[in-house]
N, C-alpha and C positions, 0 to 999 in steps of 0.2 A: 437511479447513479449509474457512472457509465461501468465500462472490462477491463481494468489494469492489469496485466499481470502483476499477477506475481508469486513470486520465489521466495517459498521455504524451505526450511535451510537447522539441523541441531549446529550451535555452536558447541564448541568445549567446549572452549576459557569461558563461555555468560555460562552455560549449561544447563540451559534451555536454548527454544529455535524463535529464529528470527525471520522479518520476512519482511517483505522486499519487496517495493513499489519500483522497478526499472522504469520508470516511465515519469516518474513525482519525483522529480533531483531532492533527495534528503528526505521523500517517501522510508519507517519503514522502521515499527512496531518489533519488542517478544512477547515471548509468553514460556512458563513451565511446561504447554501440555499445546501439542500442534495445534488446538481447536484455537487457544487461550490465544497462543499466536496470530492463527484468523482474524478472530472479536478485534483484535485490539489493533490490531492493520486495516481492517473498516470502516476503523473510529477514526482513526490517523486521515487515511482517505479521503473520507473526510472533511475537514479538517485541513487536510491542508487542496484541499481545491476555496470551499471559504474566503482564506487569505487572496488568492492575486482578482478573487467577485468583487470582494471587496477595496483593491486598488486596483481592480477599473483594469488587471490584468490581465491578458491572455492565461485560460488551462492551454493546456498539451491535452490535444484526444488519441484516445486511446490509438494504440497500432492498426488494430482486427485482427489480430491471430486469435485474441476467445470473443469477437463478437459474434450475435448470434441473427441473423436476418427476422 
């Protein structure tokens, strides 16, 4: 799976952690714990990528800040 930047923060309004993937528009998930939010967003990333594949649309490449050689 490509390595996209994930931003995780506490949301007082939602009383949980929010995980967002800025490079994939609309790709986010939540969880009661940091680990739960991370696990949930990893699933959502896979699902997000499946959609443009099925439609024959391009998938944004990771910007490279987190890319490993």
